[in-house]
Each structure stands twice: as C-alpha cells, then as structure tokens.
C-alpha positions in Angstrom: 0.2 -0.1 0.1 1.3 4.0 -0.9 2.1 5.6 2.0 0.5 9.0 2.2 3.0 12.2 1.9 2.1 13.2 5.2 4.0 9.8 6.5 7.6 11.3 4.7 7.3 14.9 5.9 7.0 13.4 8.9 9.7 11.6 9.3 11.9 14.2 7.5 11.0 16.4 10.0 11.9 14.2 12.9 15.6 13.3 10.8 16.1 16.7 11.1 15.2 17.7 14.5 17.5 14.4 15.3 20.5 16.1 13.7 20.1 19.4 15.1 19.2 17.5 18.5 23.1 17.6 19.5 23.4 21.6 19.0 20.3 22.7 21.5 21.1 24.4 24.3 24.7 25.1 24.0 27.4 25.7 26.2 27.2 29.8 24.8 24.1 30.2 26.9 22.0 30.2 23.5 19.0 27.9 23.5 19.8 27.0 19.9 23.1 27.3 18.0 23.2 26.1 14.0 26.1 23.9 13.5 29.2 25.5 12.0 30.3 22.4 9.4 32.9 24.7 7.5 35.2 25.4 10.4 34.3 24.1 13.2 35.8 20.4 13.4 33.8 19.5 17.2 30.1 20.6 14.8 31.7 18.1 11.8 32.2 15.0 14.0 29.1 15.3 15.7 27.0 15.6 12.7 28.8 12.7 11.5 27.9 10.2 14.1 24.2 11.5 14.1 23.8 10.8 10.7 25.4 7.1 11.3 23.3 6.6 14.3 20.3 7.8 12.2 20.9 5.4 9.3 21.7 2.9 11.8 18.3 3.6 13.3 16.5 3.0 10.1 18.7 -0.4 9.1 17.8 -2.3 12.2 14.1 -1.1 11.8 13.6 -2.2 8.6 16.0 -4.9 8.2 17.9 -6.2 11.4 14.3 -6.2 13.4 12.3 -8.3 10.4 14.9 -10.7 9.5 16.7 -11.1 12.4 14.6 -10.3 15.7 11.4 -11.1 14.4 12.9 -14.8 13.0 13.3 -15.4 16.9 17.5 -15.3 15.9 17.7 -13.4 19.4 21.2 -14.2 20.0 22.8 -13.3 16.8 20.4 -9.6 16.6 22.1 -8.7 20.2 25.5 -9.6 19.2 25.1 -7.4 16.0 23.5 -4.6 18.4 26.9 -5.1 20.7 29.2 -5.1 17.7 27.5 -1.9 15.9 28.0 -0.2 19.6 31.5 -0.1 19.4 31.8 0.5 15.7 30.0 4.0 17.4 32.5 4.4 19.5 35.3 3.2 18.3 34.5 5.8 15.3 33.5 8.7 18.2 37.2 8.4 19.3 38.8 8.4 15.8 37.0 11.2 14.6 37.3 13.9 18.0 40.8 12.8 19.0 42.7 10.3 17.1 45.3 9.8 19.9 43.5 8.4 22.4 42.6 4.3 22.6 39.3 4.0 22.3 39.0 1.3 24.5 41.1 4.1 27.5 38.5 5.1 29.3 40.2 7.2 31.7 40.9 11.2 31.2 44.4 10.0 29.5 47.1 11.9 29.9 48.3 14.6 27.3 51.4 13.9 25.3 54.4 15.2 25.8 54.9 19.0 24.7 50.6 18.4 23.4 48.5 21.0 24.4 47.8 21.7 28.3 44.5 20.2 30.1 41.5 23.0 29.3 41.2 25.7 32.2 38.2 24.9 34.8 36.2 27.7 32.8 36.6 26.3 29.2 33.1 24.4 29.3 33.1 23.6 25.8 32.3 20.0 25.2 35.7 18.0 24.7 34.6 14.6 23.5 36.5 11.4 23.8 36.3 8.9 27.4 34.2 9.1 29.2 31.7 11.8 28.3 31.1 11.1 24.5 31.0 7.5 25.5 28.1 8.0 27.3 26.7 10.5 25.1 27.3 7.9 22.1 25.8 4.8 24.0 22.9 6.5 25.7 21.9 7.8 22.0 22.5 4.2 20.8 20.4 2.8 23.0 17.5 5.5 22.7 17.4 4.4 18.7 18.0 0.4 19.0 14.8 0.7 22.0 12.3 3.1 20.0 12.6 1.1 16.8 12.2 -1.9 18.3 8.8 -0.5 20.2 7.6 0.5 17.1 8.4 -2.3 14.5 6.9 -4.7 17.9 3.4 -1.9 17.6 3.0 -2.2 14.1 3.6 -5.9 14.4 0.6 -6.0 16.8 -1.5 -3.9 15.1 -0.8 -5.9 11.6 -1.9 -8.9 13.8 -5.4 -7.6 15.2 -6.4 -6.0 11.2 -5.5 -9.7 10.0 -7.2 -11.8 12.3 -10.4 -9.0 12.1 -9.9 -9.9 8.4 -9.8 -13.4 8.8 -12.9 -13.3 10.9 -15.0 -10.8 8.2 -13.7 -13.7 5.6 -15.9 -16.3 7.9 -18.8 -14.2 8.7 -19.0 -13.1 5.3 -18.6 -17.2 3.8 -21.7 -17.9 6.3 -23.5 -15.1 5.0 -23.4 -15.3 1.4 -24.9 -18.9 0.9 -28.3 -17.4 3.7 -28.6 -15.2 1.2 -29.4 -17.9 -1.8 -31.0 -20.2 0.1 -33.6 -17.9 1.4 -34.0 -15.9 -2.0 -34.3 -19.3 -3.4 -37.2 -20.6 -1.4 -38.9 -17.0 -2.3 -39.0 -18.2 -6.0 -39.8 -21.9 -5.4 -42.7 -20.6 -3.8 -44.1 -18.7 -6.7 -42.7 -21.9 -8.6 -45.4 -23.7 -6.7 -48.2 -21.6 -7.4 -47.2 -21.6 -11.1 -46.9 -17.8 -11.0 -46.3 -15.6 -13.8 -44.0 -13.5 -11.7 -41.7 -16.7 -11.5 -39.5 -15.4 -14.5 -39.5 -11.9 -13.6 -38.4 -13.6 -9.5 -35.5 -15.3 -11.5 -34.7 -12.2 -13.2 -34.2 -10.6 -9.7 -32.7 -12.8 -7.9 -29.7 -12.9 -11.1 -29.2 -9.0 -9.8 -29.2 -10.3 -6.4 -26.6 -12.7 -7.0 -24.5 -10.9 -9.2 -23.9 -8.3 -6.4 -22.8 -10.9 -4.0 -20.4 -12.8 -6.4 -18.8 -9.1 -7.7 -18.9 -6.8 -4.4 -19.6 -8.6 -1.8 -16.0 -9.5 -1.0 -15.1 -5.7 -1.2 -14.1 -4.3 1.7 -16.5 -0.8 1.0 -18.5 -0.1 -2.2 -20.6 3.3 -3.8 -23.6 3.4 -1.2 -26.1 3.7 -4.3 -24.8 0.6 -5.5 -26.4 -1.3 -1.8 -29.7 0.9 -2.0 -29.8 -0.7 -5.4 -29.4 -4.5 -4.7 -31.4 -3.8 -1.4 -34.5 -2.0 -3.6 -34.1 -5.3 -6.1 -34.6 -7.5 -2.9 -37.6 -5.9 -1.2 -39.2 -6.1 -5.3 -38.3 -9.7 -4.9 -40.2 -10.1 -2.0 -43.5 -8.0 -3.3 -43.5 -10.1 -6.9 -43.7 -13.2 -4.5 -46.0 -12.2 -1.6 -47.9 -10.1 -3.6 -50.8 -8.1 -2.0 -50.7 -10.2 0.7 -48.6 -8.0 2.5 -48.7 -4.2 3.4 -44.7 -3.0 2.7 -43.8 0.5 3.3 -40.6 1.0 1.8 -39.2 4.6 1.0 -35.8 5.7 0.1 -34.3 9.5 1.5 -31.9 11.3 0.6 -28.4 11.6 -1.7 -26.4 8.3 -1.9 -24.1 10.2 -4.3 -20.8 10.2 -3.2 -21.0 7.6 0.1 -19.7 4.5 0.5 -20.5 1.5 3.2 -20.0 -2.2 3.9 -21.2 -4.8 1.3 -24.8 -6.4 3.2 -24.4 -4.8 6.4 -28.2 -3.7 5.8 -29.6 -6.5 4.3 -29.7 -8.6 6.8 -32.5 -6.6 8.8 -34.6 -6.0 6.0 -34.4 -9.6 5.4 -35.4 -10.3 8.5 -38.7 -8.2 9.0 -39.6 -10.3 6.0 -38.6 -13.7 7.7 -40.6 -13.3 10.8 -43.3 -10.4 10.2 -45.0 -12.7 7.6 -47.9 -14.8 7.6 -50.6 -15.5 5.3 -52.8 -16.6 7.7 -52.5 -12.4 9.6 -51.9 -9.4 8.9 -48.4 -8.4 8.2 -47.5 -5.1 7.9 -43.6 -4.4 7.4 -42.3 -0.1 7.6 -38.8 0.2 5.7 -37.2 3.4 5.5 -33.5 4.5 4.3 -32.3 8.0 4.9 -29.1 10.1 4.6 -28.4 13.7 5.9 -25.2 14.3 5.6 -22.3 11.3 5.9 -24.8 9.3 8.1 -27.6 7.0 7.1 -30.4 6.4 9.3 -32.0 2.6 8.2 -35.9 1.8 10.1 -36.9 -1.5 9.9 -40.1 -2.1 11.4 -42.8 -5.0 11.3 -45.9 -6.3 13.1 -45.2 -9.7 14.8 -46.8 -12.4 13.3 -46.3 -16.1 13.7 -42.9 -17.0 11.7 -43.7 -20.0 8.9 -39.8 -20.0 8.6 -37.6 -21.6 11.1 -34.0 -19.9 11.3 -31.3 -20.0 13.6 -30.9 -15.8 12.7 -27.4 -16.4 11.7 -27.4 -13.4 9.0 -28.9 -10.9 11.6 -26.0 -12.3 14.5 -23.7 -12.1 11.9 -24.1 -8.5 10.4 -24.4 -7.4 14.2 -20.9 -8.5 14.8 -19.8 -7.1 11.4 -20.7 -3.9 13.3 -18.7 -3.5 15.7 -15.6 -5.1 14.2 -16.1 -2.6 11.1 -17.8 0.3 12.5 -16.8 0.3 16.5 -17.1 4.1 16.6 -19.3 5.0 14.2 -22.5 3.6 14.1 -25.5 2.9 16.9 -28.0 0.4 16.8 -31.1 -0.2 18.6 -33.2 -2.9 18.8 -36.5 -3.4 19.9 -37.9 -6.7 20.9 -41.9 -5.7 22.2 -45.1 -8.0 22.5 -46.6 -6.6 19.3 -43.5 -4.8 17.4 -39.7 -5.8 16.3 -37.7 -2.2 15.2 -34.6 -2.1 14.4 -33.1 1.3 14.1 -29.4 1.5 12.6 -27.4 5.0 12.2 -24.0 4.7 10.6 -21.0 6.9 9.1 -21.2 6.5 5.3 -19.6 9.5 4.6 
C-alpha cells in the first residue's frame, strides 16, 4: 500500500530534529546554535556521528528487526547490536581524538609537548572517554529501544488487522449462502403456485447474485449500489408476496459519493420479511432509509406474526458482529423487541 506524503514529511522533520539535537542548549548560553560545519571540526564530528546513528536506526527498523529479531535469532541480533555499538564508539574516538585508545575509559594524559588540559572555565564539550562514550551510547540505545518498540507495535497492529479480516471473511462466507437459500425459497414458492411472476423473480435473483459475486468481498462499495441491491431484494419480496403484505418502503437523501460495507444493511431488512409475514395474519412491514450528510439511518419495523420460517438468525447475528468490527465508533444500533412489534434503528457513518 502506498504511503501518504504526510508519512515522508513527518519522517523528514523527525530526522532534521534528531540531526540538530546536539546543537541545542549550547555552552554559549543560547538555546540553540546552528552547526558550523565549515570551520568547526567538533560540529562536523557530531554531525557525522548523528547521521550514522540515524542511518543505523532505519537499518535496524527495516532490516535487522524484521529479518533477524522477528525470525527468533535473538542471540545473533544482540551480538550485531553490540558490535555496532563498539563500532560507533570507535568512530567517535577516532574522529574526535585519534591519539586516544578507544578502550581507554580514563581521561588520559596529554602527550609530551601537547596542549595543557582545559582551564576550569572552559565548559565546551571535549568528547572522548568517558563523556563522548556515555553520550554516544545513550543515543544509540535510545534508537535501538525505540525502533524495537515501534516495530513491535506495528506488528501487533498488523496481527490484529489480519485477525479482523479473517473474522470478516468467515462471517461473509456464512452470510452469502444464507441469502441464496432464503431467496431460492421465495422463488420456489412462486413456482409451486405456477405464478406468472416467476420469470421476473428469476431475473431479480440473478441481479442479487451478481451483486454478491462481484461486490460482496469488497471492503467498501458505493452506497447507491448497496441501495440498488436492497431495491431488488424488496421488489423480489413484493413479487413473491403480492398484495398479502403491506410494505412501506422509502429511500430518502442523496447517496452519491457515499460508501458502505457490502451487505451490512440487508440482514435487518431480510429479517423483517422472515418474521413479519404470515398469510393467515395481517402483515405490516415498514422500511425507511434516510441519508443526511455523512450518516445513514435505517428504520425497519414489522408487526409480529407467527413466523412460518424456522431460522437460527445467523445472518442477523453476523451483521451485528460485523458492525462491531468495522464500525466500532461509527454506528448506533437500537433494537426494540416487544410483544407486538420488532423494530430496528441503525445509524451508520457512510461519508
């Protein structure tokens, strides 16, 4: 997946801030002083060392951690980390004080004929053991630990995302045949009665199945396509039921430019036809879809009748689970189940 430009801008800003870190709170009393790379050898040394530490941070994050640490080669990983630390300490000593042994952790004595030790009032950082060792080691270890924490956090997020995708795939695998079986039952009832509308119902079924086959596995789809699918489903139910059921179906608002997860609404609508229709009782079904701004509200209500269909309710339960996974903070679901009516009000963000 392509990274947004803000990702690169953020990393560039962080890299610049890191490179300028050694020049903050300078000994001159000012809060910040730009490095004088042209004439100040000490500034050049710090700039080079920090640049190498920055390069190592990305090398560790993008190569060592995925290829070595996450491959369970922990001993090898820590050996490499120690070797790189020794390398940076050696580089820091050679560049700043080539006359010193980088394993000499004492202050050392100046060579004969050399410059005398700095006066007490000279507060400029001199580098070398032990001051520079401690500074370089601290920055190095902070980079190693932070890159490990970032990589582990990203890995955990990926594992959680893959787990959610697996759960959604499992739920969709259950929902699709569920729709097919119930729709075939509707057409079967027409065929038994040798109704002239059977051919129209087959065409409507083909539209429904085409949608499921081509779009149901998408993460999101245009809202107008989902509503068109619901239109076909409701029309198929009207064809099957004729005038035996009063169906109040209304769609209000502009669906253009809005997106929604496929098959997230249909289970509530299908449920009202399964449990709100009985040829021996008055059946009254209301379905309203209202789109206002970035939000869609689905209102579904049916008068309770003695249902002639037996079903475990797997489609409805799966839809509720998918809502919690895909819209954890972007939906409100209210279900009112009383003695006379069953009502569902779902508000979901589609913008």
